[in-house]
C-alpha positions as CSV (number, residue, x, y, z in Angstrom):
1,X,103.9,3.4,-16.1
2,X,103.5,0.8,-13.5
3,X,103.7,-2.8,-15.0
4,X,100.5,-4.9,-15.9
5,X,100.7,-6.6,-12.6
6,X,101.4,-4.1,-10.8
7,X,98.0,-2.2,-12.0
8,X,96.2,-5.7,-11.8
9,X,97.2,-5.9,-8.5
10,X,96.0,-2.2,-7.6
11,X,92.8,-2.9,-9.1
12,X,92.2,-5.7,-6.7
13,X,92.7,-3.7,-3.7
14,X,90.7,-1.1,-5.2
15,X,88.0,-3.4,-6.3
16,X,87.9,-4.9,-2.6
17,X,87.9,-1.6,-0.8
18,X,84.4,-0.5,-3.0
19,X,83.0,-4.0,-2.2
20,X,84.1,-4.1,1.0
21,X,82.7,-1.2,2.2
22,X,79.7,-1.0,0.0
23,X,78.5,-4.9,0.2
24,X,79.5,-4.1,3.8
25,X,77.1,-1.3,4.3
26,X,74.1,-3.5,2.6
27,X,74.7,-6.5,5.3
28,X,74.6,-3.9,8.3
29,X,71.1,-2.6,6.5
30,X,69.6,-5.8,6.5
31,X,70.6,-7.9,9.1
32,X,70.4,-5.1,11.5
33,X,68.3,-2.7,10.5
34,X,70.6,0.3,11.6
35,X,71.0,1.9,8.2
36,X,68.5,3.4,5.7
37,X,68.9,3.5,2.1
38,X,70.3,7.2,2.1
39,X,73.3,5.9,4.5
40,X,74.0,2.9,2.3
41,X,74.4,5.2,-0.6
42,X,76.6,7.8,1.0
43,X,78.7,4.7,2.3
44,X,79.0,3.8,-1.2
45,X,79.9,6.7,-2.2
46,X,82.5,7.2,0.3
47,X,84.1,3.7,-0.9
48,X,84.0,4.5,-3.9
49,X,86.3,7.8,-3.4
50,X,88.4,5.8,-1.0
51,X,89.3,3.5,-3.6
52,X,90.2,6.0,-6.3
53,X,92.3,7.6,-3.9
54,X,94.1,4.9,-3.1
55,X,94.7,3.0,-6.2
56,X,93.9,5.9,-9.0
57,X,97.6,6.8,-9.2
58,X,98.5,3.4,-10.3
59,X,96.1,1.6,-12.2
60,X,93.7,4.4,-13.5
61,X,90.8,2.8,-10.3
62,X,88.6,1.6,-12.9
63,X,87.5,-0.9,-10.4
64,X,84.4,-1.4,-12.9
65,X,84.7,-4.0,-15.9
66,X,82.2,-1.9,-17.6
67,X,84.5,1.0,-17.3
68,X,87.5,-0.7,-18.5
69,X,86.0,-2.3,-21.4
70,X,84.0,1.7,-22.2
71,X,87.4,3.4,-21.9
72,X,88.9,0.6,-24.5
73,X,86.3,1.2,-26.6
74,X,86.7,4.8,-27.1
75,X,90.3,4.4,-27.3
76,X,91.7,5.2,-23.8
77,X,92.6,2.1,-22.7
78,X,94.5,-1.1,-24.3
79,X,92.5,-4.3,-25.5
80,X,95.4,-6.2,-24.4
81,X,95.0,-4.9,-20.8
82,X,91.5,-5.4,-20.5
83,X,91.2,-9.4,-19.3
84,X,93.7,-9.0,-16.9
85,X,92.0,-5.9,-15.5
86,X,88.3,-7.6,-15.7
87,X,89.9,-11.0,-14.0
88,X,91.6,-8.7,-10.8
89,X,88.1,-6.7,-10.1
90,X,86.3,-9.8,-10.0
91,X,89.1,-11.4,-7.6
92,X,88.7,-8.5,-5.8
93,X,85.5,-8.4,-5.4
94,X,85.3,-12.2,-4.4
95,X,87.7,-11.8,-2.2
96,X,86.1,-9.1,-0.2
97,X,82.5,-11.0,-0.3
98,X,84.4,-13.8,1.4
99,X,85.6,-11.5,4.0
100,X,82.6,-10.2,4.6
101,X,80.9,-13.6,4.9
102,X,83.7,-14.5,7.7
103,X,82.8,-11.2,10.1
104,X,78.7,-11.4,9.3
105,X,78.1,-15.1,9.1
106,X,76.7,-15.8,12.8
107,X,74.3,-12.9,11.7
108,X,73.2,-14.1,9.1
109,X,72.4,-17.3,10.1
110,X,70.3,-15.8,12.8
111,X,68.7,-13.5,10.3
112,X,67.4,-16.5,8.3
113,X,66.1,-18.2,11.8
114,X,64.1,-15.2,12.4
115,X,62.8,-15.5,9.5
116,X,62.4,-18.8,9.3
117,X,64.1,-19.7,5.7
118,X,66.1,-21.9,4.8
119,X,69.7,-20.8,3.2
120,X,69.6,-22.5,-0.4
121,X,65.5,-22.1,-0.7
122,X,63.0,-20.2,-1.2
123,X,63.3,-17.1,0.8
124,X,67.0,-17.0,1.3
125,X,67.0,-14.2,-1.4
126,X,67.0,-11.8,1.8
127,X,70.2,-12.7,3.1
128,X,72.0,-14.0,-0.5
129,X,70.7,-9.6,-1.3
130,X,73.7,-9.1,0.8
131,X,76.2,-10.1,-1.8
132,X,74.1,-10.7,-5.3
133,X,71.6,-8.3,-6.4
134,X,68.1,-8.7,-7.1
135,X,65.4,-6.9,-9.2
136,X,63.3,-5.9,-7.9
137,X,65.1,-5.2,-4.3
138,X,63.8,-8.0,-1.8
139,X,65.0,-5.7,1.1
140,X,61.4,-5.3,2.8
141,X,61.3,-8.8,2.9
142,X,63.9,-9.4,5.6
143,X,63.1,-6.1,8.2
144,X,60.3,-6.0,10.3
145,X,58.6,-8.7,12.9
146,X,57.0,-12.1,12.2
147,X,58.2,-15.2,9.1
148,X,58.6,-14.2,5.3
149,X,56.0,-14.4,3.1
150,X,56.7,-16.2,0.0
151,X,53.2,-14.9,-1.5
152,X,53.9,-11.5,-1.2
153,X,56.9,-12.0,-2.4
154,X,55.9,-13.6,-5.9
155,X,54.0,-10.5,-6.0
156,X,56.4,-7.8,-5.4
157,X,58.7,-9.9,-8.2
158,X,55.9,-8.9,-10.3
159,X,56.4,-5.2,-10.1
160,X,59.8,-4.9,-11.7
161,X,60.2,-7.0,-15.4
162,X,63.7,-8.0,-16.3
163,X,62.9,-5.5,-19.6
164,X,62.6,-2.4,-16.9
165,X,65.4,-3.9,-14.8
166,X,67.5,-3.7,-17.7
167,X,66.9,-0.3,-18.6
168,X,67.3,1.1,-15.0
169,X,70.8,-0.6,-15.1
170,X,71.8,0.7,-18.7
171,X,70.3,4.8,-17.8
172,X,72.2,4.3,-14.4
173,X,75.6,3.1,-15.7
174,X,75.0,5.8,-19.0
175,X,75.2,8.5,-16.2
176,X,77.9,7.3,-14.6
177,X,79.8,6.6,-17.3
178,X,79.3,10.2,-18.8
179,X,80.3,11.8,-15.6
180,X,83.7,9.8,-15.1
181,X,84.4,10.6,-18.5
182,X,83.4,14.6,-18.2
183,X,85.2,14.8,-14.3
184,X,88.4,13.5,-15.7
185,X,88.8,15.1,-19.1
186,X,91.2,18.2,-18.4
187,X,89.3,20.2,-21.4
188,X,86.3,20.3,-19.5
189,X,86.8,23.5,-17.5
190,X,83.8,23.2,-15.9
191,X,85.0,20.3,-14.2
192,X,86.4,20.4,-10.4
193,X,90.2,20.0,-9.9
194,X,91.2,16.1,-10.6
195,X,91.8,15.6,-7.1
196,X,88.4,16.3,-6.6
197,X,86.8,14.3,-9.1
198,X,86.4,10.9,-7.0
199,X,84.5,12.9,-4.3
200,X,81.8,13.8,-7.5
201,X,82.0,10.0,-9.3
202,X,81.1,9.0,-5.4
203,X,78.2,11.4,-5.1
204,X,77.0,10.7,-8.5
205,X,76.8,7.0,-7.6
206,X,75.3,8.2,-4.3
207,X,72.0,10.2,-5.9
208,X,72.1,6.8,-8.8
209,X,71.7,4.2,-5.8
210,X,68.8,6.7,-4.3
211,X,66.8,6.5,-7.3
212,X,67.6,3.0,-8.7
213,X,68.0,0.6,-5.8
214,X,64.5,-0.3,-5.1
215,X,64.2,-1.4,-8.7
216,X,67.4,-3.2,-8.9
217,X,69.6,-3.3,-5.8
218,X,71.7,-0.4,-8.0
219,X,74.5,-2.1,-9.4
220,X,76.3,-0.6,-12.5
221,X,79.2,-2.8,-12.2
222,X,79.5,-6.5,-13.3
223,X,82.4,-7.1,-11.1
224,X,80.4,-5.5,-7.6
225,X,77.8,-8.5,-9.0
226,X,79.5,-11.2,-10.0
227,X,82.4,-11.9,-7.5
228,X,79.7,-11.6,-4.7
229,X,77.4,-13.2,-6.4
230,X,79.6,-16.4,-7.2
231,X,80.4,-16.4,-3.9
232,X,77.0,-16.8,-2.4
233,X,76.2,-19.6,-4.8
234,X,79.2,-21.4,-3.6
235,X,78.2,-20.5,0.1
236,X,75.4,-22.7,0.2
237,X,72.8,-20.0,-1.6
238,X,72.9,-22.3,-4.4
239,X,70.7,-21.1,-7.0
240,X,68.5,-18.7,-5.1
241,X,71.9,-16.8,-5.2
242,X,70.4,-15.9,-8.6
243,X,67.5,-13.5,-10.0
244,X,64.9,-14.7,-11.9
245,X,65.1,-15.6,-15.4
246,X,68.0,-14.3,-17.1
247,X,68.8,-11.1,-15.3
248,X,72.4,-12.4,-13.5
249,X,73.2,-12.1,-17.6
250,X,71.0,-9.7,-18.6
251,X,70.4,-7.0,-15.8
252,X,73.4,-6.9,-13.8
253,X,76.3,-7.5,-16.7
254,X,75.0,-6.6,-20.0
255,X,73.0,-3.7,-19.1
256,X,75.8,-2.0,-17.2
257,X,78.3,-2.3,-20.0
258,X,76.1,-1.3,-22.8
259,X,75.2,1.8,-20.7
260,X,78.9,2.5,-20.2
261,X,79.9,2.4,-23.3
262,X,77.1,4.2,-24.9
263,X,77.1,6.9,-21.9
264,X,81.2,7.1,-22.6
265,X,80.3,7.4,-26.1
266,X,77.9,10.2,-25.9
267,X,80.5,12.4,-23.7
268,X,83.6,11.8,-26.8
269,X,81.6,12.1,-29.7
270,X,78.5,14.5,-28.6
271,X,80.2,16.7,-25.8
272,X,83.7,16.5,-25.7
273,X,84.3,18.3,-29.4
274,X,82.5,21.3,-28.6
275,X,84.7,22.1,-25.9
276,X,87.5,24.9,-26.0
277,X,90.6,23.2,-27.7
278,X,93.6,22.9,-25.4
279,X,95.8,26.0,-25.8
């Protein structure tokens, strides 16, 4: 097995690839309007495939703290390596966000000017959403002609409660984790060949985004949210890089972790025992 340092380095790179392409597609969608939800979902799917194919042979390509914890809880990963993996994932996501900011900064300012919002003030969520995530998705307020409408945004925010957002993230990550465990299980004879597992993991994320993104922007990965959100907080958005209430903790950290552990546990204890025993 590669050293922990090598595996953590692979997790930095894998998470960087994931967030660079995934959040990069969100930048393009928000700042130019050239990508719709389906296209963004497809980019996230391909980003996951590329990250897994690139670093999976070294680190297993967890690229997600919720998955790292799920593997550890069910005895598939050493607890002593969990802190290193999670730190590496957060670092990769933060570096990807910083890189995207360096590339898109003029366009971010242009969008804020178009919408007459000031970074770090109400309304700057329409650009902060390129990094951290919000519930409900505020993307509609960044598109089209006209200035930002604060009153309409307040009404929009009432459409999805913190409880509903937690449920969406919990269920989405539950399904994702269950599928990951199924797709990489050698005993699962109906799973595709192991080298195709990343393709189906990516497609799982794509269909989940199509359903859940309007509610929560579809996180399912605390590193993907925390790293870029921390960058946005430091880069001038301040408290407006955070969602309403306690959502940064409950919706985008705790709910995905609980979902991943539950989904992987369901597969491990409710499905796997009924598969044919290895010959």
